[in-house]
BAKEMI-572639 format. One line per 10 residues: their letters; for each residue z, y, x of C-alpha. Coordinates in pm, whole numbers, plus 50000, padded with zeros to 5 digits. Layout:
BEGIN
A> Z,Y,X; ...
REM end
This chain:
BEGIN
MRIEQVAWAD> 10300,28719,40127; 09958,28762,40308; 09610,28811,40152; 09308,28689,40351; 08929,28722,40284; 08797,28368,40276; 08455,28206,40210; 08374,28120,39847; 08375,27749,39947; 08721,27770,40118
EDAVALRARQ> 08930,27481,40012; 09227,27700,39874; 08967,27921,39691; 08806,27629,39524; 09133,27475,39430; 09266,27805,39279; 08950,27859,39081; 08969,27517,38946; 09326,27574,38827; 09219,27901,38662
RVEIAERYGT> 08940,27733,38475; 09173,27461,38355; 09394,27722,38219; 09131,27914,38042; 08992,27590,37885; 09332,27530,37746; 09369,27875,37604; 09027,27867,37444; 08994,27511,37362; 08671,27454,37560
PDSEPGVAPS> 08576,27439,37927; 08269,27665,37856; 08426,27988,37734; 08272,28226,37992; 08008,28461,37856; 07718,28528,38110; 07650,28382,38448; 07939,28222,38627; 08036,28381,38955; 07909,28192,39257
EADVVVFVVA> 07875,28213,39637; 07547,28383,39572; 07677,28677,39384; 08051,28714,39474; 08041,28927,39780; 08414,28926,39861; 08670,28655,39783; 09045,28695,39874; 09332,28434,39860; 09700,28523,39860
YEHGGTAVGC> 09945,28297,40053; 10318,28270,40020; 10514,28269,40345; 10504,27902,40377; 10122,27902,40372; 10062,27776,40016; 09772,27950,39825; 09918,28125,39521; 09652,28359,39402; 09298,28480,39426
GGLRDLGDGA> 09019,28712,39325; 08666,28817,39400; 08422,29102,39366; 08071,29083,39230; 07834,29384,39306; 07704,29533,38978; 07494,29801,39173; 07504,30179,39134; 07842,30196,39300; 08021,29955,39063
GEIKRMYVTP> 08176,29616,39111; 08327,29349,38885; 08649,29168,38946; 08595,28799,38913; 08826,28488,38915; 09153,28691,38942; 09428,28430,38921; 09780,28385,39006; 09961,28048,38978; 10228,28039,38696
PWRGSECASR> 10528,28036,38936; 10417,28335,39106; 10343,28551,38807; 10566,28865,38781; 10626,28855,39157; 10390,29143,39241; 10125,28881,39366; 09873,29001,39108; 09928,29370,39191; 09893,29304,39562
LLAELEDIAR> 09575,29109,39507; 09425,29383,39274; 09510,29656,39530; 09338,29456,39800; 09025,29414,39590; 09040,29792,39511; 09072,29883,39885; 08772,29660,39968; 08568,29806,39689; 08646,30152,39811
ARGWSSLRLE> 08550,30052,40160; 08221,29929,40035; 08168,30285,39885; 08205,30171,39526; 08333,30420,39269; 08453,30194,38995; 08553,29847,38916; 08503,29661,38592; 08630,29331,38454; 08619,29119,38146
TGDRQPDAVR> 08888,28924,38003; 08928,28755,37676; 09115,28797,37343; 09339,28505,37421; 09471,28664,37741; 09710,28934,37629; 09899,28899,37965; 09579,28988,38142; 09512,29281,37911; 09871,29425,37971
FYTRSGYVRI> 09838,29367,38346; 09503,29565,38379; 09613,29847,38140; 09930,29895,38338; 09712,29899,38655; 09507,30195,38539; 09211,30012,38377; 09093,30143,38043; 08913,29963,37763; 08524,30018,37781
PNFGAYAGVA> 08244,29885,37559; 08158,29539,37663; 07888,29551,37936; 07624,29320,38058; 07653,28968,37948; 07974,29048,37754; 07792,29292,37513; 07811,29176,37167; 08078,28898,37255; 08364,28950,37012
ASRCFERQL> 08615,28764,37221; 08546,28972,37526; 08756,29262,37635; 08614,29478,37915; 08786,29735,38125; 08705,29976,38401; 08883,30176,38669; 08745,30468,38856; 08841,30448,39224
REM end
């Protein structure tokens, strides 16, 4: 598996984000379940894609700069056949390394109450639950986490 930084508009990145949004819409019963401003090319400073050995894109994730040395993980996604394969762990490690290289001291993220698999993954990876921040404050379905780098 290899992980590459790509442009937000990269064909594989766009396709993976679309698959992620379909899955989230199925879990929550609506295509518009995301609190706050959706990530975009304007505010996601880094986007990475994981490729299996044959070259197929199997996972992705991005970083949004929150200022004051903090970043937010956005659009972290691994295709179902690759879950449990260490793909997500490798993507997360890559994003954390990039964040450290940018001088950030922490990463935050938001996931939802219908994503217990994501909650397990992030807590196993050293992220701790924090009060909902930013656009997620007051959103009962949101679960926010942070890790000091």
